[in-house]
C-alpha positions in Angstrom: 20.9 59.8 39.7 19.5 60.9 36.3 22.3 59.0 34.6 21.3 55.8 36.4 17.6 56.4 35.5 18.4 56.9 31.9 20.6 53.8 31.8 17.8 51.8 33.4 15.3 53.2 31.0 17.5 52.2 28.0 18.0 48.7 29.4 14.2 48.3 30.0 13.5 49.6 26.5 15.9 47.1 24.9 14.4 44.2 27.0 10.9 45.2 26.0 11.9 45.5 22.4 13.4 42.0 22.6 10.3 40.5 24.2 8.1 42.1 21.6 10.3 40.9 18.7 10.2 37.3 20.1 6.4 37.6 20.5 5.9 38.9 17.0 8.1 36.1 15.6 6.2 33.5 17.5 2.9 35.0 16.4 4.1 35.1 12.8 5.2 31.4 13.0 1.7 30.5 14.3 0.0 32.5 11.6 2.2 31.2 8.8 2.2 27.6 9.8 -0.9 27.2 7.7 0.9 28.4 4.6 4.3 26.8 5.4 6.2 30.0 5.1 7.7 30.5 8.6 9.8 33.7 9.0 12.3 31.8 11.2 13.1 29.6 8.2 11.5 26.6 9.6 14.2 26.4 12.3 11.9 26.9 15.3 12.7 23.9 17.5 9.3 23.8 19.1 7.5 23.9 15.7 9.9 21.3 14.3 9.4 19.0 17.3 5.7 19.2 17.0 5.8 18.4 13.3 8.1 15.5 14.0 5.9 14.1 16.7 2.8 14.5 14.5 4.6 12.8 11.6 5.7 9.9 13.8 2.1 9.6 15.2 0.7 9.6 11.7 3.2 7.0 10.5 2.4 4.7 13.4 -1.3 5.0 12.8 -0.8 4.3 9.0 1.2 1.2 9.8 -1.4 -0.1 12.3 -4.1 0.5 9.7 -2.1 -1.3 7.1 -1.5 -4.2 9.4 -5.2 -4.6 10.2 -6.0 -4.5 6.5 -3.5 -7.2 5.7 -4.9 -9.3 8.6 -8.4 -9.1 7.0 -7.0 -9.7 3.6 -5.4 -13.0 4.8 -8.9 -14.2 5.8 -10.2 -13.6 2.2 -7.2 -14.4 0.1 -8.9 -16.8 -2.2 -11.7 -14.3 -3.0 -8.9 -11.7 -3.6 -7.3 -13.9 -6.2 -10.7 -14.3 -7.9 -11.1 -10.5 -7.9 -7.7 -10.1 -9.5 -8.6 -12.6 -12.3 -11.9 -10.8 -12.9 -10.1 -7.4 -13.1 -7.5 -8.8 -15.6 -10.2 -10.4 -17.8 -11.9 -7.1 -18.4 -8.8 -5.9 -20.3 -9.1 -2.3 -19.3 -6.3 -0.1 -18.0 -8.1 1.0 -14.8 -9.0 -2.7 -14.1 -5.4 -3.6 -14.5 -4.5 -1.0 -12.0 -7.0 -2.5 -9.5 -5.6 -5.9 -10.1 -2.0 -4.6 -9.5 -3.1 -2.9 -6.3 -4.5 -6.1 -4.9 -1.4 -8.0 -6.0 0.7 -5.5 -4.1 -1.4 -6.2 -1.0 -1.0 -10.0 -1.5 2.8 -9.5 -1.9 2.9 -7.6 1.4 0.8 -10.3 3.1 3.1 -13.0 1.7 6.1 -11.1 3.1 4.5 -11.0 6.5 3.7 -14.7 6.4 7.1 -15.8 4.9 5.5 -17.1 1.7 7.3 -14.9 -0.9 8.6 -17.9 -2.9 5.1 -19.3 -3.4 3.8 -15.8 -4.4 6.7 -15.3 -6.9 5.8 -18.7 -8.4 2.1 -17.6 -8.9 3.2 -14.3 -10.3 5.4 -16.1 -12.8 2.5 -18.2 -13.9 0.3 -15.1 -14.1 2.8 -13.3 -16.3 3.0 -16.4 -18.6 -0.8 -16.7 -18.8 -1.2 -13.0 -19.7 2.0 -12.6 -21.8 0.1 -10.9 -24.6 -1.3 -8.2 -22.3 1.7 -5.8 -22.5 -0.1 -3.0 -20.5 -0.6 -5.4 -17.6 2.9 -6.6 -17.8 4.3 -3.0 -17.7 2.2 -2.4 -14.6 3.4 -5.5 -12.9 7.0 -4.6 -13.6 6.5 -1.0 -12.4 5.1 -2.4 -9.2 8.1 -4.7 -8.9 5.8 -7.8 -9.0 8.3 -10.3 -10.5 
């Protein structure tokens, strides 16, 4: 009888230790999620699934926001071209950056509307008109605005 009790005790002790170890690992994962240093090596399937779901949700939200922005941009395209011209005329690097950002937006809009050929033609004219502005041309090339 004592042998059976001792064996039961040892089995219970092992099970309790295993549960504690899992609890501690889980608690450590929760605590270290803020720092990104998970003791399980980032292989916790629950944590990984949550991160993947959050990343997918964030990506969908970003895409929806971008789509709404481009829809609004389409309504004020002419004004945007005027803004681009004004930024370029200031001949300052940060103004060139603003112009390129708007041109990227117009490129994305043209892609959605199937007007890439027309945009490329306008970009070619823009490059010719401002051929002496090497800094602007570098920015256009870097942004793949050909």
